[in-house]
N, C-alpha and C positions, 0 to 999 in steps of 0.2 A: 248284393256284390259278393260278401264274404262267404256266402252258405253257395255259390258256383264255385266247381275244380277250378283248377288253376289254366286249366287248358282253355276252359271256356270264358273264362278274365281275359287269357292272354287275346283269344278270337275276340273277345268283345271290344279290348281297349285299340287292337289294330284295324278293327271293321272302323272305332270310332273315329280312329287318325284320318282313314281314307273317307270317310265321309264328309267330315271337317274341310277336308282337299277338296273333294269334287263339290262341294258344296259353295266352297271360295272360288275356284274354278270357273263355276256357273254365273256365280254374281260379277264376278269382274268380266267372263266374256261379255254378258249382257249389258252391262255399261260402256265397256269399252266400244261394243258393237254399234251401239246407241251414240254413242259420240261422234264415231265415223260416220254413220251415217246422217247424221243432225248436220254433220261438218261436210257432207256432199250434199245436201240439197240446200245448204245457205250458197256453195258454191255455183249452184245450179240456180240459185234465186238472181244471185249477182249476176250472172251470165245473160240472163234472159231480162234482168231489170237494165243493166246498161244499157241491152238493146233497144229497149223499147224506148228509153230515155230521152233516145237522140233522136224519135221521131218528130214532126211539129205538131201544133194540136190539131188540127183540119186534116192530118194523117189518119190520127186516132178515129175520128168522126166516119171517114171516109171509108177506111179498113174495115176490111173483119178481122178479128181478135190476130195479132201478131206472134200469141204466144202458143205454143203444145197444148193438146186437148187436156190434160192435165194439170194446168194451171188457171188459177183465176187472176183477172184484172181488172182494177177499178179507176177512176178517174173522178179526183175531187178537185171542182175548180175554187181559183181562190177568191173569196170573201161570200162562198156560201157554204152549207153542210150537207149538199145533195153528191151522192154516189152515183156516176154512171157506171153501169159493169159495161166493160167491154171485152169481156169473155168470161162464161162460168167452165171451173175443174168436169172433165166429162165423167159422168158414174158416179159422182159423188153427189148424195140428197143434202146433204147439210151445205149451210152458208158460213163464210168465215163472220166472223162480228167484229169489223173494221172498226175502229175508231175515223172521227175526222181530224185529217191530219192536212196542215196546211206547208205551204213552200219553206215557211220560218221556222216552223215546229225543230227541236233537236232532235227527233226520233227520226228524222230525214238521213235516209244510206243506214241506217241501222236495223240488222235483221229482229222481229220480234213475235213471238209467241202469243198467237191469241186463239181463244177457244170458240168454237161454232155457236150461233146461233143459237141450238139447242145444248148447246154445253157440254155435248156426246164427243166429242174429239177437239184434236189440236191442231190450228194452222200456224205454218212457218212463213210469215208475210217480211216483204221489204217495202219501205215507202221511198220514193223519189220523186224527182221536180223535172219536167220538162226542159228540154233547152231555153223556152224563153223565162223560165219560174212564172209560168200561168196557173198552173195545175198542178197537183199531185199525181202520181201515178202509184198503187199499190200491187204490186205482185206477191200472190199467196198459193202456199203451195199447201195441200192435206197431208198431214201425218197418218193419217190412217193405217196405211199399208207400210209403212216404215215403222209403226209401232206393232204391227202384226209379224212383220219381219222377224223383227227383234224377238217377242212373245213364242213366235215358233223355233226359233233358236233355242230360247230356254226351256222349250218343252222337248224337242230332241235331245237337248244335250243333257237333261233330268233325266231320261230315257235310259239314254245311254252311261248315264251314272250309277240309273239302279242296276241294269245289268252288269257292269264294270262290280257295283258292290257286291253282287249274287254271287258271281263269280270267284272273286275275291275272298267269299265268304266257305265257297265250297271248297277252294284251292288252297285258302290257309288253314280249314279244317283236317284236310288231307297232311300237308306239311307237318304240321304242330301233334298230328298222331303218329307222323314216323320220328320227329323229332323227340317226342316225349316217351316214345317207346323203349330206351334203354333204362329212362327214369321208370317205366311200369317195371321193368323187369327187376330195379334196385327196390320198387315197391313189393314186389312178390316175395323178392327173396327177403326183406325185413317182416313180414308177414311170417315167412319160414321160420327165421330165425328167433321172434317174438312166442312164437308156440313150441319151441327149443331145441329144435333144430341150426344146432353150432355149426354143424359143418358145413352149412352153406356160404355160398360165394358170388360175387357179383361179377357177368359176363363184362369184362372190360373190353369196349367198342376198339378197331383198329383205326383209332382219329387221339388227335392229339388237341383236342378243346375239352372244356370246361368237364362233361359229363365221365369221361377218360378218367380224366383227374381225381373225380368225386370216385369213381367205382374202386380207383387203387388206392384212396385214401380209404374208404369203405373195408376192402377186403383187407389192409394190414389192422383197421383197428376192431374189424371180426377174427384175426388171427390172436391180435393180444389179449382180446375177449374171451377165446375160445384158451389160448393156453393161461389165463386166469382162473377160468372158472377150473379145469384141469389141476392148477396150483392148487385151487382152494379146497378141490376133492381130495388131491394127494395130502394136505396139510389136516383136513379133517380124518382122512382113514390115519394118518400117521398121529392124531391128537387122539383118537380113538385107541390104538396100539400102544401109543404112552400110556396113556390112563391106564389101562385092561394092565400093560408090564409092569406098573407103578403098584398099580394095588395089590399084584401077585408079589412081589418084592417087600411090599410092605405087611401084608398077610403072613408073611412065613415068620419074622419076626413076633408080630402081634401074637401068632398060634402058638409061638414057644413060650413066651412070656406070659399067656395066658395059661397054657396047660401047667407049668411048674407054678403057677400062682393057686391053681384051682387043685392041683396032687398035695399042695403045701395046707391047702385050707381043708382037706379031705381026712391029713392025718398021712398023706402018704409017702413023709420024709420022717421016718421015726428016728434016726439018730442025729448028730450035729454035723457030721459028716457031709451027710444026703442035703441037710440044708444045706451047709455052706457051696455044697454042689451046684445046687440050684438056682442058690443067688448070683454065681458067679456066671450059668448060664443066662439067668434075667440079665445082668450089669453086660455080657455081651453083645447082647440081642440089643439091648434099647442103643449102645455102643453105633449096632449095624443101621438100626433105624434112625440115630440122629444123621450118621456120614451121609446115608441118602438121603436124609430129607434136606442135608446142605449141600448135595451135587443138583439134586432138584431146583433150587433156590436158586444155584450159581446156573445152574442153565435158564429158567426163566428171566435172570436178571440180563445174560448175553442174548436173548433174546428179545427181550425190551429195548434194544442198540442204546445202550446207556453210552454216555460219551466216555470215552478210556483218557484215566489219567496218565495221559503222555510223558514221559522224562527220558533223561540218556541212561542205559539201563546196559551192564557190562552180561552178556553172557556167560562169557567166563564162568565169572565169579556164581553165578547162579547153578551152573553145570556142575562147580565143585560143589558149592552147599549141598545140592540134591543127592550127588555120590557121599558126601558126609552122612545124611540123616540116614541114605539107605544103608550106609557101614554102621550105624547106630543100631538101627531097628534088628539089620541080620549080619551080627559081628563074623560069622562064619561067610558069609558071602564076599566075592571078590568085586571091587566097584571099582574101574579104573576113569581117569578123566584125562582128555588130550586133547591136538589139535589135530584136524584132518589133513593137513599136509604138513606136518613139523609138530614141534612143541606146541605146548598152551599156550595163546595170546590172548590177549585183553581183544575184546570181540565186540563193540559197542553197535546200539541202532538206538531208536527213538520207538518207546514202545511203554505199555503199563506194565509197569515190575512187579504188581500184585499177581494180573493174568499171565505175564510169562513165566514167572516161577512156579503157578501152578500147574502149566505145560508140561516142564522140566519134572515139576514132580510126580504128575500123572502119569508121566511115558516111564520115568524109574520105577514106579508102583507096578507099573501094568507087566514089565519084565519081570521082577521081582516073585510077583503072586502068582504068574503063569510058567514059570521054571522050577526046577528043583535048586534047593539052597546051594549046590554045589557048583551051578551054572552061572561063568562070568557075565557081569555084564559092565559095557563100554558106553561110556559118553565123549562124540566126539564133537568140538566148536571149531567152526574157523569161516573165512569168505566163502560166501556162494558165488553166485553168476554177477554181473554188473549190478552193483547200487544195491548187494545183498549180502546176508550171513548164514550160515547153514548149520543147523542141531540135528546133530543123528544120534537116537539109542539103541543099542544094538545087543542083542542075547543071542545066545547058543542053545535056545530049547529043541521043541518041537517045528516051531514054526507057526506059519497059519496059511492056509491053504490058497493057492492061487483065487477060487471062485469068492473066497471071503473076504479079500485084501480090499474092496469097494467097499464094504458095508462093514467093517469092522467100527466107523465112526458113527454109527446110528446110534439111537439110543435104546439100550437096552439088550443090543446084540450081542450074540456072542458065536463064535466060530462052531462050538458043540452043542450049540441051541438051549443048553442046559437052564436052568433057572434056580439052581440051586445055588449057595453061598460054597459047598462043602468043595472041599480040595483047592483051598485058596482061591477059588475063584472070585471075582469081584462084583459089583452089582451093574455092570453094560451101562456106567455114564462118565466113565473114566475117560476115555477115549472120542466118546461126544462131546465132552466139554472142550478137550484139546481142539478139537476141530471147531467146535466156535469161536473158540479163542484165535486163532490161526487166523480164519476167514474174515475175524474183526478187523484185524491187523493187515489184511489185505496179502495174505501168505498162503500157502498150499501146505499140507500135509500128506505123506503114501507109506505104505508099507512096502519094503523090499526084501528080498530072501538074502540073508547072511550066509556069506559062502563059506560050504560047510555045513550049512543047517541053522536056524534059527529065524530071529525077526530084524528086522532094522527100521525103526521108524525115522525116517526123514523129514525135518520141517524146514523149509526155505521163507526168510522172513527179509522184506524191505527196510533198508535201514532207518530210512526215514517214511 
């Protein structure tokens, strides 16, 4: 049964139930018809038997059989075992095997089912006494025609049942094929998807049944699968690009360190000043590699969805400390801190203090290294929308082109597409770290144009 398809199994189950129903109906019909005809035969025997029992004994001997030609009538005198035939059933080759019954026998007045003398058929018999109770009269009716009628009805019903079963098989196969047609299309679509065509979709029938619900669910699942594959491919492409960029960024300082070491080994640094300069360059490139590795580790931790160490943080304090650090690094740079709508006020939110501090530091550092020393930097903190706070880091440099603003938070992306750190350029990971941290806090970050020229980074975070 398991080797058959679902269509054949459903058809087999349906035909099996129909067969059981037809067989039960035929059996019940045969039993009820047999009982009905037997009851009719008993009533007929009782009617004719009562009529015969009203005659006098001398009338039985003088007249011909008082019963129709289909009945057998026997007379048994009291005190003897002799049976006198007063009439035999017409066209019935067998005779009933009637026992000797006397007027005082308890079987008087009760219908009896008797065998024929040769045992081939059954007879229905009714023993009765005459009016003087001097003899026993036995009226018998052969059941050959009754059984033949029941058997013929059963045969006809069986033939009709076979025709009905064959008709149901043909109609059932047609209806099952029609019903399974949407499932066949789903099967074909699944096969195409398994072959690699993730764009295929299931046709949703214009019905409100299980097949339509299944089709809609499958289409939704296929859309998510396609999106997942697309996201995986995008992630793989981003990972390949990330590895290539990281390798490029690490190769540059490594090449510098290797070059100076080889130059020193070959005696290319003859003076103490040259050696000191080479060592300084090696130290700078080592710091650069260390910073790049730390940034990569930070991004890896953020990608790992580590839980945030949440606590109450005052964003105004973080902004003031970042401004002080920037002023210490670049004493000639003007770095100011203020409120968005008025003086600076405490601006508290629930966040990870270490990560939020890095967001402010990275934004201020980004503004510092991408603008000239004479360009001022403004940090503004204040309440944002309902249940949120806003941080703005504004510079007055060359700004960021509109086409690059949506990509500045990608890893290793630079607006000028340069790979070198010359000219004060960063590693290309600072803003990516900012975007990852803000996203982990369910916030948003974007770039706007500073009035008069420059770039303004706007960070919006929920307070809880």
